[in-house]
C-alpha positions as a Markdown table, in Angstrom:
| # | Residue | x | y | z |
|---|---|---|---|---|
| 1 | Met | 10.0 | 1.9 | 20.3 |
| 2 | Phe | 7.8 | 3.3 | 17.3 |
| 3 | Glu | 4.4 | 4.9 | 17.0 |
| 4 | Glu | 2.6 | 3.2 | 14.1 |
| 5 | Gly | 0.8 | 6.6 | 13.4 |
| 6 | Gln | 3.6 | 8.6 | 12.2 |
| 7 | Leu | 4.0 | 6.0 | 9.1 |
| 8 | Tyr | 0.5 | 6.8 | 7.7 |
| 9 | Ala | -1.1 | 10.1 | 7.0 |
| 10 | Pro | -4.4 | 10.7 | 8.9 |
| 11 | Val | -7.4 | 10.2 | 7.1 |
| 12 | Thr | -10.5 | 12.1 | 8.3 |
| 13 | Ala | -13.9 | 12.5 | 6.7 |
| 14 | Asp | -15.5 | 16.1 | 6.5 |
| 15 | Glu | -19.2 | 16.8 | 7.8 |
| 16 | Asp | -20.1 | 15.8 | 4.2 |
| 17 | Gly | -18.5 | 12.6 | 4.7 |
| 18 | Lys | -15.8 | 13.4 | 2.1 |
| 19 | Ala | -12.4 | 11.6 | 3.0 |
| 20 | Arg | -9.6 | 13.9 | 3.4 |
| 21 | Val | -5.9 | 12.7 | 3.5 |
| 22 | His | -3.6 | 15.1 | 5.4 |
| 23 | Leu | -0.1 | 14.7 | 3.9 |
| 24 | Ala | 3.2 | 16.2 | 5.8 |
| 25 | Asp | 4.3 | 19.2 | 4.3 |
| 26 | Asp | 7.5 | 17.5 | 3.3 |
| 27 | His | 5.3 | 14.5 | 1.7 |
| 28 | Pro | 6.7 | 14.2 | -2.3 |
| 29 | Gly | 3.0 | 15.0 | -3.1 |
| 30 | Ala | 2.3 | 17.7 | -0.5 |
| 31 | Lys | 2.0 | 20.4 | -3.3 |
| 32 | Asp | 0.7 | 18.3 | -5.9 |
| 33 | Asp | -3.0 | 19.1 | -6.1 |
| 34 | Glu | -4.1 | 16.5 | -8.6 |
| 35 | Tyr | -2.0 | 13.8 | -6.5 |
| 36 | Arg | -4.3 | 14.9 | -3.1 |
| 37 | Arg | -7.3 | 14.8 | -4.8 |
| 38 | Arg | -6.7 | 11.3 | -6.0 |
| 39 | Arg | -5.3 | 10.1 | -2.3 |
| 40 | Asp | -8.5 | 11.6 | -1.2 |
| 41 | Glu | -10.6 | 9.5 | -3.9 |
| 42 | Ile | -9.1 | 6.3 | -3.3 |
| 43 | Ala | -9.5 | 6.7 | 0.4 |
| 44 | Ala | -12.9 | 7.3 | 0.4 |
| 45 | Pro | -14.4 | 3.9 | -0.4 |
| 46 | Ala | -11.9 | 2.2 | 2.2 |
| 47 | Leu | -12.8 | 4.5 | 5.1 |
| 48 | Ala | -16.6 | 3.8 | 4.4 |
| 49 | Trp | -16.1 | -0.3 | 3.9 |
| 50 | Arg | -17.0 | -2.4 | 6.4 |
| 51 | Pro | -16.3 | -6.4 | 6.6 |
| 52 | Gly | -18.8 | -8.2 | 4.5 |
| 53 | Asp | -19.0 | -5.5 | 2.0 |
| 54 | Pro | -17.4 | -6.2 | -1.4 |
| 55 | Val | -13.5 | -5.1 | -1.5 |
| 56 | Pro | -13.8 | -1.6 | -3.0 |
| 57 | Arg | -11.9 | -1.7 | -6.7 |
| 58 | Val | -9.4 | 1.1 | -8.2 |
| 59 | Glu | -9.4 | 2.0 | -11.5 |
| 60 | Tyr | -5.8 | 2.6 | -11.6 |
| 61 | Thr | -4.4 | 5.2 | -14.1 |
| 62 | Asp | -1.6 | 4.5 | -16.3 |
| 63 | Thr | 0.7 | 6.7 | -14.4 |
| 64 | Glu | 0.0 | 4.3 | -11.0 |
| 65 | Asn | 0.5 | 1.0 | -13.1 |
| 66 | Arg | 3.8 | 2.4 | -14.7 |
| 67 | Ile | 4.7 | 3.1 | -10.9 |
| 68 | Trp | 4.1 | -0.4 | -10.0 |
| 69 | Glu | 5.6 | -1.8 | -13.3 |
| 70 | Thr | 8.8 | 0.2 | -12.4 |
| 71 | Val | 9.3 | -0.8 | -8.9 |
| 72 | Cys | 8.5 | -4.4 | -9.7 |
| 73 | Arg | 11.4 | -4.4 | -12.5 |
| 74 | Glu | 13.9 | -2.6 | -9.9 |
| 75 | Leu | 13.3 | -4.4 | -7.0 |
| 76 | Ala | 13.2 | -7.9 | -8.6 |
| 77 | Pro | 16.8 | -8.4 | -9.2 |
| 78 | Lys | 17.5 | -7.3 | -5.6 |
| 79 | His | 15.1 | -9.6 | -4.3 |
| 80 | Glu | 16.9 | -12.4 | -6.2 |
| 81 | Arg | 20.4 | -11.3 | -4.6 |
| 82 | Leu | 19.4 | -10.7 | -1.1 |
| 83 | Ala | 15.9 | -11.9 | -0.1 |
| 84 | Ile | 15.5 | -15.3 | 1.8 |
| 85 | Arg | 14.3 | -18.5 | -0.1 |
| 86 | Gly | 11.2 | -18.4 | 1.7 |
| 87 | Tyr | 10.1 | -15.0 | 0.3 |
| 88 | Leu | 11.1 | -16.0 | -3.4 |
| 89 | Glu | 9.0 | -19.1 | -3.2 |
| 90 | Gly | 6.1 | -17.2 | -1.9 |
| 91 | Lys | 6.5 | -14.8 | -4.9 |
| 92 | Glu | 6.5 | -17.4 | -7.2 |
| 93 | Ala | 3.7 | -19.2 | -6.1 |
| 94 | Leu | 1.6 | -15.8 | -6.0 |
| 95 | Ala | 2.8 | -14.7 | -9.3 |
| 96 | Leu | 1.7 | -11.1 | -8.7 |
| 97 | Pro | 1.2 | -9.3 | -11.9 |
| 98 | Thr | 4.3 | -7.0 | -12.8 |
| 99 | Asp | 3.0 | -4.4 | -15.6 |
| 100 | His | -0.2 | -3.0 | -13.5 |
| 101 | Val | -1.2 | -2.7 | -9.9 |
| 102 | Pro | -3.7 | -6.0 | -8.8 |
| 103 | Gln | -6.9 | -5.4 | -6.7 |
| 104 | Leu | -6.9 | -6.2 | -3.4 |
| 105 | Asp | -9.5 | -9.0 | -4.0 |
| 106 | Glu | -7.5 | -10.4 | -6.9 |
| 107 | Val | -4.2 | -10.8 | -4.2 |
| 108 | Ser | -6.6 | -12.5 | -1.7 |
| 109 | Ala | -7.7 | -15.1 | -4.5 |
| 110 | Gly | -4.3 | -16.0 | -4.9 |
| 111 | Leu | -3.3 | -16.1 | -0.9 |
| 112 | Gly | -6.4 | -18.0 | -0.2 |
| 113 | Pro | -4.8 | -21.6 | -1.4 |
| 114 | Leu | -1.5 | -20.9 | -0.3 |
| 115 | Ser | -2.1 | -19.7 | 3.2 |
| 116 | Gly | -5.8 | -18.5 | 4.0 |
| 117 | Phe | -5.1 | -14.8 | 4.1 |
| 118 | Arg | -7.0 | -12.3 | 2.5 |
| 119 | Leu | -6.8 | -8.8 | 2.2 |
| 120 | His | -9.1 | -5.8 | 3.8 |
| 121 | Pro | -9.0 | -2.5 | 2.7 |
| 122 | Ala | -7.4 | 0.6 | 4.5 |
| 123 | Ala | -7.7 | 4.0 | 3.9 |
| 124 | Gly | -4.5 | 4.7 | 6.3 |
| 125 | Leu | -3.7 | 4.1 | 9.8 |
| 126 | Val | -5.4 | 1.0 | 11.5 |
| 127 | Pro | -5.4 | 1.0 | 15.3 |
| 128 | Leu | -2.6 | -1.5 | 16.6 |
| 129 | Asp | -5.3 | -3.7 | 18.3 |
| 130 | Val | -7.4 | -4.1 | 14.8 |
| 131 | Phe | -4.3 | -4.3 | 12.6 |
| 132 | Tyr | -2.6 | -7.3 | 14.7 |
| 133 | Gly | -5.4 | -8.8 | 15.9 |
| 134 | Ser | -6.8 | -9.5 | 12.5 |
| 135 | Leu | -3.7 | -11.5 | 11.6 |
| 136 | Ala | -5.2 | -14.1 | 13.7 |
| 137 | Asp | -8.3 | -14.5 | 11.6 |
| 138 | Gly | -5.8 | -14.6 | 8.5 |
| 139 | Val | -6.7 | -11.0 | 7.6 |
| 140 | Phe | -4.0 | -8.5 | 6.4 |
| 141 | His | -4.9 | -4.9 | 6.3 |
| 142 | Ser | -3.4 | -3.0 | 2.9 |
| 143 | Thr | -3.9 | 0.6 | 1.7 |
| 144 | Gln | -4.7 | 1.0 | -2.0 |
| 145 | Tyr | -2.8 | 4.2 | -2.9 |
| 146 | Leu | 0.6 | 4.6 | -4.3 |
| 147 | Arg | 3.4 | 6.9 | -3.9 |
| 148 | His | 4.0 | 9.9 | -5.8 |
| 149 | Ala | 5.4 | 9.6 | -9.4 |
| 150 | Ser | 7.9 | 12.0 | -8.7 |
| 151 | Gln | 10.0 | 9.7 | -6.5 |
| 152 | Pro | 8.6 | 6.3 | -7.6 |
| 153 | Leu | 11.3 | 4.4 | -5.9 |
| 154 | Tyr | 10.3 | 6.0 | -2.6 |
| 155 | Thr | 7.6 | 6.7 | -0.1 |
| 156 | Pro | 7.7 | 8.1 | 3.4 |
| 157 | Glu | 4.5 | 5.8 | 4.3 |
| 158 | Pro | 3.3 | 2.4 | 3.7 |
| 159 | Asp | 1.6 | 2.3 | 0.4 |
| 160 | Ile | 0.1 | -1.0 | -1.7 |
| 161 | Leu | 3.5 | -1.4 | -3.4 |
| 162 | His | 4.9 | -2.0 | 0.3 |
| 163 | Glu | 1.7 | -3.9 | 1.6 |
| 164 | Val | 1.8 | -6.3 | -1.4 |
| 165 | Val | 5.2 | -6.9 | -2.6 |
| 166 | Gly | 6.8 | -6.5 | 0.7 |
| 167 | His | 3.8 | -8.3 | 3.1 |
| 168 | Cys | 1.8 | -10.6 | 0.7 |
| 169 | Asn | 4.8 | -12.3 | -0.9 |
| 170 | Leu | 5.7 | -13.4 | 2.6 |
| 171 | Leu | 2.2 | -14.3 | 3.3 |
| 172 | Ala | 2.4 | -16.6 | 0.2 |
| 173 | Asn | 4.8 | -18.9 | 2.3 |
| 174 | Pro | 2.5 | -21.0 | 4.8 |
| 175 | Ala | 5.4 | -21.0 | 7.3 |
| 176 | Ile | 5.8 | -17.4 | 7.6 |
| 177 | Ala | 1.9 | -16.6 | 7.3 |
| 178 | Glu | 2.0 | -18.6 | 10.5 |
| 179 | Val | 4.5 | -16.8 | 12.2 |
| 180 | Lys | 2.1 | -13.4 | 11.1 |
| 181 | Arg | -1.1 | -15.3 | 12.5 |
| 182 | Arg | 0.3 | -16.0 | 15.8 |
| 183 | Ala | 1.4 | -12.4 | 16.2 |
| 184 | Gly | -2.3 | -11.8 | 15.7 |
| 185 | Glu | -3.0 | -14.5 | 18.5 |
| 186 | Ala | -0.4 | -12.6 | 20.6 |
| 187 | Ala | -2.1 | -9.1 | 20.4 |
| 188 | Arg | -5.7 | -10.9 | 21.0 |
| 189 | Arg | -4.3 | -12.0 | 24.3 |
| 190 | Cys | -3.1 | -8.4 | 25.2 |
| 191 | Glu | -4.7 | -6.9 | 27.8 |
| 192 | Thr | -2.9 | -3.8 | 28.4 |
| 193 | Pro | -1.4 | -1.4 | 25.8 |
| 194 | Glu | 2.2 | -1.9 | 27.0 |
| 195 | Gly | 1.8 | -5.6 | 25.8 |
| 196 | Leu | 0.5 | -4.7 | 22.4 |
| 197 | Gln | 3.2 | -2.3 | 21.9 |
| 198 | Tyr | 5.8 | -4.9 | 23.0 |
| 199 | Val | 4.5 | -7.5 | 20.3 |
| 200 | Ala | 4.5 | -4.5 | 17.7 |
| 201 | Asp | 7.9 | -3.8 | 18.4 |
| 202 | Val | 9.1 | -7.4 | 18.1 |
| 203 | Phe | 6.9 | -7.6 | 14.9 |
| 204 | Trp | 8.7 | -4.3 | 13.7 |
| 205 | Phe | 12.3 | -5.9 | 14.3 |
| 206 | Thr | 11.0 | -9.2 | 12.7 |
| 207 | Ile | 8.2 | -9.0 | 9.9 |
| 208 | Glu | 8.9 | -5.7 | 8.9 |
| 209 | Phe | 12.7 | -5.3 | 9.2 |
| 210 | Gly | 14.1 | -9.0 | 9.9 |
| 211 | Val | 17.4 | -10.7 | 8.5 |
| 212 | Met | 18.2 | -14.0 | 8.2 |
| 213 | Tyr | 21.2 | -16.2 | 7.9 |
| 214 | Glu | 20.8 | -18.5 | 5.0 |
| 215 | Gly | 23.6 | -20.4 | 3.5 |
| 216 | Gly | 26.6 | -18.3 | 4.7 |
| 217 | Glu | 24.8 | -15.2 | 3.5 |
| 218 | Leu | 22.9 | -12.5 | 5.4 |
| 219 | Arg | 19.4 | -11.8 | 3.4 |
| 220 | Ala | 16.3 | -10.3 | 4.1 |
| 221 | Tyr | 13.0 | -11.4 | 4.9 |
| 222 | Gly | 11.3 | -8.2 | 6.6 |
| 223 | Ala | 8.8 | -6.7 | 4.3 |
| 224 | Gly | 10.0 | -3.4 | 5.1 |
| 225 | Leu | 13.5 | -4.4 | 3.7 |
| 226 | Leu | 12.2 | -6.5 | 0.8 |
| 227 | Ser | 9.9 | -3.3 | -0.5 |
| 228 | Ser | 12.4 | -0.5 | -0.2 |
| 229 | Tyr | 14.8 | 0.0 | -3.4 |
| 230 | Gly | 17.4 | 1.9 | -1.2 |
| 231 | Glu | 17.4 | 0.2 | 2.3 |
| 232 | Ile | 17.7 | -3.3 | 0.7 |
| 233 | Glu | 20.9 | -2.7 | -0.7 |
| 234 | Glu | 22.3 | -1.0 | 2.5 |
| 235 | Phe | 21.1 | -3.6 | 5.2 |
| 236 | Arg | 24.1 | -5.5 | 5.3 |
| 237 | Gly | 26.3 | -2.6 | 6.6 |
| 238 | Ala | 23.6 | -2.6 | 10.1 |
| 239 | Asp | 24.5 | -3.4 | 13.4 |
| 240 | Ile | 23.2 | -6.8 | 12.9 |
| 241 | Arg | 22.5 | -8.8 | 16.1 |
| 242 | Pro | 21.2 | -11.9 | 17.6 |
| 243 | Val | 17.7 | -12.0 | 18.0 |
| 244 | Asp | 16.8 | -10.9 | 21.3 |
| 245 | Phe | 12.9 | -9.7 | 22.2 |
| 246 | His | 13.8 | -7.7 | 24.9 |
| 247 | Gln | 16.1 | -5.7 | 23.0 |
| 248 | Met | 13.7 | -5.3 | 20.1 |
| 249 | Ala | 10.9 | -4.1 | 22.5 |
| 250 | Thr | 12.9 | -1.6 | 24.2 |
| 251 | Leu | 15.6 | -0.2 | 21.5 |
| 252 | Ala | 14.7 | 3.4 | 20.7 |
| 253 | Tyr | 14.7 | 4.0 | 16.9 |
| 254 | Asp | 14.0 | 6.4 | 14.3 |
| 255 | Ile | 11.5 | 5.0 | 11.4 |
| 256 | Ser | 12.1 | 7.9 | 9.2 |
| 257 | His | 16.0 | 7.0 | 8.5 |
| 258 | Tyr | 17.6 | 3.4 | 7.6 |
| 259 | Gln | 17.5 | 0.9 | 10.8 |
| 260 | Pro | 20.7 | 1.0 | 12.0 |
| 261 | Val | 20.3 | -1.9 | 14.4 |
| 262 | Leu | 19.0 | -5.3 | 12.8 |
| 263 | Phe | 18.6 | -8.7 | 14.4 |
| 264 | Ala | 19.4 | -11.8 | 12.5 |
| 265 | Cys | 17.7 | -15.1 | 12.6 |
| 266 | Asp | 20.2 | -18.2 | 12.2 |
| 267 | Gly | 18.1 | -20.0 | 9.5 |
| 268 | Met | 14.3 | -20.3 | 8.7 |
| 269 | Gly | 13.8 | -22.7 | 11.8 |
| 270 | Glu | 14.4 | -19.5 | 14.0 |
| 271 | Leu | 12.1 | -17.5 | 12.6 |
| 272 | Thr | 9.1 | -20.1 | 12.8 |
| 273 | Asp | 10.1 | -21.6 | 15.9 |
| 274 | Arg | 11.7 | -19.1 | 18.1 |
| 275 | Val | 10.1 | -16.2 | 16.7 |
| 276 | Gly | 6.9 | -18.1 | 16.1 |
| 277 | Gly | 6.9 | -19.6 | 19.7 |
| 278 | Phe | 7.8 | -15.8 | 21.2 |
| 279 | Phe | 4.4 | -15.0 | 19.9 |
| 280 | Ala | 2.7 | -17.9 | 20.2 |
| 281 | Glu | 3.5 | -18.2 | 24.3 |
| 282 | Phe | 3.4 | -14.1 | 24.6 |
| 283 | Asp | 1.3 | -12.8 | 27.4 |
| 284 | Asp | 1.0 | -9.3 | 29.2 |
| 285 | Glu | 3.5 | -11.0 | 31.8 |
| 286 | Thr | 6.2 | -11.6 | 29.2 |
| 287 | Pro | 7.6 | -8.5 | 29.1 |
| 288 | Ala | 8.4 | -8.0 | 32.7 |
| 289 | Arg | 9.9 | -11.6 | 32.8 |
| 290 | Leu | 12.1 | -11.0 | 29.6 |
| 291 | Ala | 13.4 | -7.7 | 31.6 |
| 292 | Arg | 14.3 | -9.7 | 35.0 |
| 293 | Glu | 16.0 | -12.1 | 32.9 |
| 294 | Ala | 18.0 | -9.4 | 31.3 |
| 295 | Ala | 19.1 | -7.5 | 34.3 |
| 296 | Arg | 20.4 | -10.9 | 35.8 |
| 297 | Val | 22.7 | -11.2 | 32.4 |
């Protein structure tokens, strides 16, 4: 199981209301004062934002646009070779710019007619219940900052490239968007932290790091794989297992390394029907029931 807080640099507000992003000492931008200032600058409007407000716009710098362009250029041929058709179809339909960072409201305008999803700004970590529950309403919380320019093909935390290139191209596919919506409904039904964590862990091994057999080949559909320049090339070497929700929710794993164990759907039908069905039927009693079933095997 994972703690989502580890994925994001903490964001706090000073007494005067100024946002502070607390980067880990080993973050590529930790010793770059200008990068730290920029992260604070981007986080502040998102931290102050409330539903109903206009989504904050970020005037991205030439450096930030070059990072976006570099990652899009380098990922494109990998997607063609290694991503599922459903992702490629969503990517084509959404038609994100590849030469500059899009604004969140522009991405929302593209997603609306395709799946009904829209983006809300996130300064950093969004509480589990809010992040997953919002999916039920067709809302995806997205960061707006970019990774450090010294390592454009690596980020230790989810940035706008992960959120938009990884997740939003998936959300442009109505069938996959519906699975995410069902995950949100499952989270909304949870009355215990344990139940919510179970949903989050299954989400991790499906929507974040899921793979799928398609046309006799193993392909990626997880946003974490699809937005990672390095890991997308390595996932076929992982320990590939069939979908098993109890294993997904109880397997210990390290989010700071490439995932050594992945779970493969047998085609899009297993994702939409079986994974989607799991989320559609999930309640707080599900973990105990699946544990009993696993013990009998």
